[in-house]
N, CA, C and O atoms as a GROMACS GRO file, in nm:
protein
  244
    1UNK      N    1   4.860   8.648  10.310
    1UNK     CA    2   4.738   8.696  10.384
    1UNK      C    3   4.792   8.787  10.504
    1UNK      O    4   4.886   8.750  10.574
    2UNK      N    5   4.726   8.906  10.524
    2UNK     CA    6   4.768   8.994  10.626
    2UNK      C    7   4.675   8.968  10.741
    2UNK      O    8   4.573   8.900  10.737
    3UNK      N    9   4.729   9.035  10.850
    3UNK     CA   10   4.641   9.009  10.987
    3UNK      C   11   4.508   9.081  10.970
    3UNK      O   12   4.495   9.176  10.893
    4UNK      N   13   4.411   9.033  11.042
    4UNK     CA   14   4.277   9.077  11.035
    4UNK      C   15   4.210   9.071  11.164
    4UNK      O   16   4.244   8.981  11.241
    5UNK      N   17   4.111   9.160  11.202
    5UNK     CA   18   4.029   9.152  11.311
    5UNK      C   19   3.905   9.086  11.286
    5UNK      O   20   3.839   9.118  11.187
    6UNK      N   21   3.862   8.992  11.369
    6UNK     CA   22   3.737   8.906  11.339
    6UNK      C   23   3.639   8.941  11.458
    6UNK      O   24   3.670   8.922  11.575
    7UNK      N   25   3.526   8.990  11.421
    7UNK     CA   26   3.414   9.019  11.532
    7UNK      C   27   3.327   8.898  11.522
    7UNK      O   28   3.290   8.848  11.416
    8UNK      N   29   3.293   8.850  11.658
    8UNK     CA   30   3.205   8.748  11.682
    8UNK      C   31   3.103   8.783  11.792
    8UNK      O   32   3.124   8.868  11.880
    9UNK      N   33   2.998   8.714  11.780
    9UNK     CA   34   2.894   8.727  11.898
    9UNK      C   35   2.895   8.603  11.983
    9UNK      O   36   2.874   8.492  11.933
   10UNK      N   37   2.917   8.619  12.104
   10UNK     CA   38   2.934   8.488  12.196
   10UNK      C   39   2.793   8.434  12.242
   10UNK      O   40   2.692   8.502  12.220
   11UNK      N   41   2.786   8.324  12.300
   11UNK     CA   42   2.664   8.260  12.350
   11UNK      C   43   2.589   8.354  12.442
   11UNK      O   44   2.467   8.339  12.446
   12UNK      N   45   2.643   8.446  12.514
   12UNK     CA   46   2.564   8.536  12.604
   12UNK      C   47   2.511   8.657  12.526
   12UNK      O   48   2.442   8.741  12.584
   13UNK      N   49   2.542   8.668  12.394
   13UNK     CA   50   2.505   8.787  12.322
   13UNK      C   51   2.594   8.903  12.313
   13UNK      O   52   2.558   9.006  12.255
   14UNK      N   53   2.725   8.888  12.377
   14UNK     CA   54   2.816   8.991  12.378
   14UNK      C   55   2.905   8.974  12.257
   14UNK      O   56   2.922   8.866  12.198
   15UNK      N   57   2.963   9.094  12.223
   15UNK     CA   58   3.070   9.094  12.110
   15UNK      C   59   3.214   9.084  12.145
   15UNK      O   60   3.256   9.141  12.245
   16UNK      N   61   3.291   9.016  12.069
   16UNK     CA   62   3.441   9.000  12.098
   16UNK      C   63   3.508   9.016  11.965
   16UNK      O   64   3.445   9.012  11.860
   17UNK      N   65   3.643   9.035  11.972
   17UNK     CA   66   3.718   9.024  11.852
   17UNK      C   67   3.843   8.951  11.884
   17UNK      O   68   3.897   8.950  11.995
   18UNK      N   69   3.886   8.886  11.772
   18UNK     CA   70   4.015   8.818  11.780
   18UNK      C   71   4.097   8.884  11.668
   18UNK      O   72   4.046   8.914  11.560
   19UNK      N   73   4.216   8.904  11.696
   19UNK     CA   74   4.318   8.943  11.602
   19UNK      C   75   4.393   8.833  11.546
   19UNK      O   76   4.469   8.773  11.623
   20UNK      N   77   4.386   8.794  11.421
   20UNK     CA   78   4.444   8.676  11.353
   20UNK      C   79   4.569   8.730  11.272
   20UNK      O   80   4.562   8.829  11.199
   21UNK      N   81   4.679   8.659  11.290
   21UNK     CA   82   4.795   8.687  11.209
   21UNK      C   83   4.781   8.640  11.073
   21UNK      O   84   4.685   8.571  11.042
   22UNK      N   85   4.870   8.673  10.989
   22UNK     CA   86   4.869   8.639  10.851
   22UNK      C   87   4.862   8.489  10.825
   22UNK      O   88   4.811   8.448  10.721
   23UNK      N   89   4.908   8.409  10.911
   23UNK     CA   90   4.904   8.267  10.901
   23UNK      C   91   4.782   8.198  10.967
   23UNK      O   92   4.775   8.076  10.983
   24UNK      N   93   4.690   8.283  11.002
   24UNK     CA   94   4.554   8.242  11.067
   24UNK      C   95   4.556   8.210  11.199
   24UNK      O   96   4.452   8.169  11.251
   25UNK      N   97   4.666   8.223  11.268
   25UNK     CA   98   4.678   8.191  11.420
   25UNK      C   99   4.620   8.316  11.486
   25UNK      O  100   4.644   8.430  11.445
   26UNK      N  101   4.536   8.288  11.600
   26UNK     CA  102   4.486   8.398  11.683
   26UNK      C  103   4.594   8.453  11.769
   26UNK      O  104   4.663   8.374  11.835
   27UNK      N  105   4.614   8.580  11.774
   27UNK     CA  106   4.734   8.638  11.855
   27UNK      C  107   4.674   8.736  11.956
   27UNK      O  108   4.748   8.785  12.041
   28UNK      N  109   4.556   8.764  11.953
   28UNK     CA  110   4.497   8.841  12.060
   28UNK      C  111   4.344   8.820  12.063
   28UNK      O  112   4.278   8.804  11.960
   29UNK      N  113   4.289   8.821  12.191
   29UNK     CA  114   4.137   8.816  12.202
   29UNK      C  115   4.100   8.923  12.296
   29UNK      O  116   4.170   8.952  12.394
   30UNK      N  117   3.990   8.981  12.266
   30UNK     CA  118   3.945   9.104  12.335
   30UNK      C  119   3.840   9.066  12.460
   30UNK      O  120   3.786   8.956  12.473
   31UNK      N  121   3.825   9.162  12.532
   31UNK     CA  122   3.715   9.155  12.644
   31UNK      C  123   3.588   9.144  12.573
   31UNK      O  124   3.587   9.154  12.450
   32UNK      N  125   3.482   9.126  12.638
   32UNK     CA  126   3.338   9.120  12.578
   32UNK      C  127   3.281   9.264  12.581
   32UNK      O  128   3.305   9.342  12.673
   33UNK      N  129   3.205   9.293  12.476
   33UNK     CA  130   3.145   9.432  12.456
   33UNK      C  131   2.986   9.403  12.444
   33UNK      O  132   2.941   9.302  12.389
   34UNK      N  133   2.910   9.500  12.500
   34UNK     CA  134   2.770   9.481  12.491
   34UNK      C  135   2.710   9.524  12.348
   34UNK      O  136   2.598   9.484  12.314
   35UNK      N  137   2.783   9.600  12.271
   35UNK     CA  138   2.748   9.640  12.141
   35UNK      C  139   2.850   9.614  12.038
   35UNK      O  140   2.968   9.606  12.071
   36UNK      N  141   2.814   9.602  11.917
   36UNK     CA  142   2.907   9.594  11.807
   36UNK      C  143   2.992   9.717  11.790
   36UNK      O  144   3.112   9.713  11.764
   37UNK      N  145   2.919   9.833  11.807
   37UNK     CA  146   2.994   9.959  11.809
   37UNK      C  147   3.101   9.970  11.913
   37UNK      O  148   3.205  10.032  11.890
   38UNK      N  149   3.075   9.912  12.024
   38UNK     CA  150   3.186   9.923  12.139
   38UNK      C  151   3.297   9.831  12.096
   38UNK      O  152   3.413   9.863  12.118
   39UNK      N  153   3.264   9.712  12.032
   39UNK     CA  154   3.370   9.614  11.989
   39UNK      C  155   3.460   9.683  11.880
   39UNK      O  156   3.583   9.674  11.879
   40UNK      N  157   3.382   9.753  11.785
   40UNK     CA  158   3.477   9.821  11.684
   40UNK      C  159   3.551   9.937  11.757
   40UNK      O  160   3.667   9.957  11.720
   41UNK      N  161   3.501  10.012  11.851
   41UNK     CA  162   3.585  10.103  11.912
   41UNK      C  163   3.700  10.042  11.984
   41UNK      O  164   3.804  10.107  11.992
   42UNK      N  165   3.692   9.925  12.036
   42UNK     CA  166   3.798   9.841  12.093
   42UNK      C  167   3.914   9.809  11.989
   42UNK      O  168   4.034   9.819  12.013
   43UNK      N  169   3.858   9.768  11.871
   43UNK     CA  170   3.950   9.748  11.754
   43UNK      C  171   4.028   9.871  11.723
   43UNK      O  172   4.151   9.863  11.718
   44UNK      N  173   3.966   9.986  11.702
   44UNK     CA  174   4.037  10.102  11.680
   44UNK      C  175   4.137  10.148  11.787
   44UNK      O  176   4.239  10.209  11.754
   45UNK      N  177   4.108  10.120  11.911
   45UNK     CA  178   4.194  10.147  12.020
   45UNK      C  179   4.318  10.071  12.022
   45UNK      O  180   4.425  10.121  12.056
   46UNK      N  181   4.302   9.933  11.979
   46UNK     CA  182   4.429   9.854  11.954
   46UNK      C  183   4.504   9.903  11.840
   46UNK      O  184   4.626   9.910  11.853
   47UNK      N  185   4.446   9.942  11.723
   47UNK     CA  186   4.522   9.981  11.611
   47UNK      C  187   4.589  10.103  11.642
   47UNK      O  188   4.701  10.124  11.594
   48UNK      N  189   4.532  10.189  11.720
   48UNK     CA  190   4.595  10.315  11.748
   48UNK      C  191   4.708  10.318  11.858
   48UNK      O  192   4.807  10.391  11.847
   49UNK      N  193   4.687  10.236  11.962
   49UNK     CA  194   4.786  10.223  12.074
   49UNK      C  195   4.893  10.132  12.069
   49UNK      O  196   5.002  10.153  12.122
   50UNK      N  197   4.861  10.024  12.000
   50UNK     CA  198   4.959   9.900  11.983
   50UNK      C  199   5.108   9.945  11.925
   50UNK      O  200   5.212   9.896  11.969
   51UNK      N  201   5.107  10.031  11.836
   51UNK     CA  202   5.242  10.064  11.774
   51UNK      C  203   5.331  10.137  11.882
   51UNK      O  204   5.454  10.133  11.874
   52UNK      N  205   5.268  10.200  11.980
   52UNK     CA  206   5.339  10.280  12.083
   52UNK      C  207   5.344  10.222  12.219
   52UNK      O  208   5.399  10.281  12.312
   53UNK      N  209   5.283  10.098  12.232
   53UNK     CA  210   5.261  10.038  12.362
   53UNK      C  211   5.390   9.998  12.428
   53UNK      O  212   5.477   9.942  12.361
   54UNK      N  213   5.406  10.024  12.554
   54UNK     CA  214   5.523   9.984  12.629
   54UNK      C  215   5.535   9.830  12.642
   54UNK      O  216   5.429   9.767  12.648
   55UNK      N  217   5.639   9.770  12.647
   55UNK     CA  218   5.652   9.623  12.677
   55UNK      C  219   5.686   9.610  12.817
   55UNK      O  220   5.790   9.665  12.851
   56UNK      N  221   5.620   9.547  12.904
   56UNK     CA  222   5.657   9.523  13.044
   56UNK      C  223   5.676   9.374  13.068
   56UNK      O  224   5.580   9.300  13.051
   57UNK      N  225   5.789   9.328  13.104
   57UNK     CA  226   5.822   9.192  13.133
   57UNK      C  227   5.816   9.162  13.272
   57UNK      O  228   5.902   9.200  13.351
   58UNK      N  229   5.702   9.085  13.307
   58UNK     CA  230   5.693   9.052  13.448
   58UNK      C  231   5.721   8.899  13.477
   58UNK      O  232   5.682   8.844  13.580
   59UNK      N  233   5.792   8.836  13.378
   59UNK     CA  234   5.837   8.697  13.385
   59UNK      C  235   5.948   8.681  13.484
   59UNK      O  236   6.018   8.778  13.511
   60UNK      N  237   5.969   8.566  13.539
   60UNK     CA  238   6.076   8.549  13.622
   60UNK      C  239   6.206   8.510  13.572
   60UNK      O  240   6.304   8.494  13.645
   61UNK      N  241   6.205   8.495  13.434
   61UNK     CA  242   6.329   8.442  13.376
   61UNK      C  243   6.397   8.558  13.308
   61UNK      O  244   6.504   8.542  13.250
   0.00000   0.00000   0.00000
């Protein structure tokens, strides 16, 4: 199974998405969106920008 974006509506009526890995584990959760269209735009932004996103390590180790 490959990764997939899952759109859900929360208790307050806002839309969110989870990105699930191929093994079913949630590896990312979005902010809330007032519309499903906004949520889908958020997914498209992740799909577009993630491959070129910089890694910033702010850990102490």
